[in-house]
C-alpha positions as CSV (number, residue, x, y, z in Angstrom):
1,M,134.2,27.5,77.1
2,A,132.2,30.3,75.8
3,E,131.9,30.9,72.1
4,H,134.4,33.5,70.8
5,S,133.9,35.9,67.9
6,P,135.9,35.2,64.7
7,Y,138.1,38.2,65.5
8,V,139.0,36.7,69.0
9,I,139.6,33.3,67.4
10,S,141.9,34.9,64.8
11,I,143.9,36.7,67.5
12,L,144.2,33.5,69.6
13,T,145.4,31.6,66.5
14,L,148.0,34.3,65.8
15,M,149.3,34.1,69.4
16,T,149.6,30.3,69.3
17,P,153.5,30.4,69.1
18,L,153.5,32.0,72.6
19,G,151.9,28.9,74.2
20,D,148.6,28.4,75.9
21,V,147.0,31.8,75.4
22,R,143.5,32.1,76.9
23,A,140.8,34.7,76.3
24,K,138.7,35.7,79.3
25,R,135.6,38.0,79.0
26,M,136.2,41.3,80.8
27,F,135.9,45.1,80.3
28,G,133.2,44.5,77.8
29,G,135.8,42.7,75.6
30,Y,138.5,40.1,76.5
31,G,141.7,39.9,78.4
32,L,144.4,37.7,76.9
33,F,146.4,35.6,79.4
34,L,149.6,33.6,79.2
35,D,150.8,31.9,82.4
36,D,148.1,33.8,84.5
37,C,149.5,37.1,83.3
38,M,147.3,39.4,81.2
39,F,149.4,40.6,78.3
40,A,146.8,42.0,76.0
41,L,143.2,43.0,75.7
42,I,140.6,43.0,72.9
43,S,138.3,46.0,73.2
44,R,134.5,45.6,72.8
45,G,135.1,47.2,69.4
46,E,137.4,44.3,68.5
47,E,140.7,46.1,68.6
48,L,143.9,44.5,70.0
49,F,145.9,46.3,72.6
50,L,149.2,45.0,74.1
51,K,150.6,45.5,77.6
52,A,153.3,48.1,78.0
53,D,155.6,49.3,80.8
54,D,158.9,51.2,81.1
55,G,160.6,48.4,79.2
56,N,158.6,48.6,75.9
57,R,156.3,51.7,76.1
58,D,158.7,53.9,74.1
59,S,158.4,51.4,71.1
60,F,154.7,52.0,70.9
61,G,155.1,55.8,71.3
62,A,157.7,56.0,68.6
63,L,155.1,54.7,66.2
64,G,152.4,57.0,67.5
65,R,150.3,54.1,69.0
66,Q,147.6,55.1,71.4
67,S,146.8,53.7,74.8
68,H,143.5,52.1,75.7
69,G,142.2,55.0,77.9
70,K,144.3,55.2,81.0
71,M,145.3,51.6,80.9
72,P,148.8,50.5,80.1
73,Y,147.8,48.8,76.9
74,Y,148.7,50.2,73.5
75,S,147.2,49.6,70.0
76,V,149.0,47.2,67.8
77,P,151.3,48.7,65.2
78,E,150.1,48.6,61.6
79,G,150.9,45.3,59.9
80,A,151.5,43.4,63.1
81,L,148.2,41.5,62.8
82,G,149.2,40.2,59.4
83,D,151.4,37.3,60.5
84,W,153.5,36.0,63.4
85,S,156.8,37.4,62.1
86,Q,155.4,40.9,62.4
87,M,153.6,40.3,65.7
88,E,156.3,38.3,67.5
89,P,158.5,41.2,68.9
90,W,155.3,43.1,70.0
91,A,153.8,40.0,71.6
92,M,157.0,39.0,73.3
93,G,157.4,42.6,74.7
94,A,153.9,42.5,76.0
95,T,154.3,39.2,77.7
96,A,157.5,40.4,79.3
97,A,155.8,43.6,80.5
98,A,153.0,41.5,82.0
99,K,155.4,39.3,83.9
100,R,157.4,42.3,85.1
101,T,154.3,44.1,86.4
102,K,152.4,41.1,87.8
103,K,151.5,41.6,91.4
104,P,152.1,38.7,93.8
105,K,149.0,36.9,95.0
């Protein structure tokens, strides 16, 4: 396993309640995967973005969160990186969006 930056390790630690979350190098940053579904990305500038679709996109928009370019990943709301109780609804929404949009192999 490749060495991860302290930021990536902190995000993986925060996401531990979800289960076996893995970080894979891609896009100059990392994709975060749970059950083979990419639910988040960490940009090369070490900013966390969560997967969104029609089921949770409006929640991000209501808080003025921006997407990562044209990708369906949105910046994490203020305070959500502080602890799991703040992150949980956002992470759960992102994993659900990832599962809903996963293309069959």
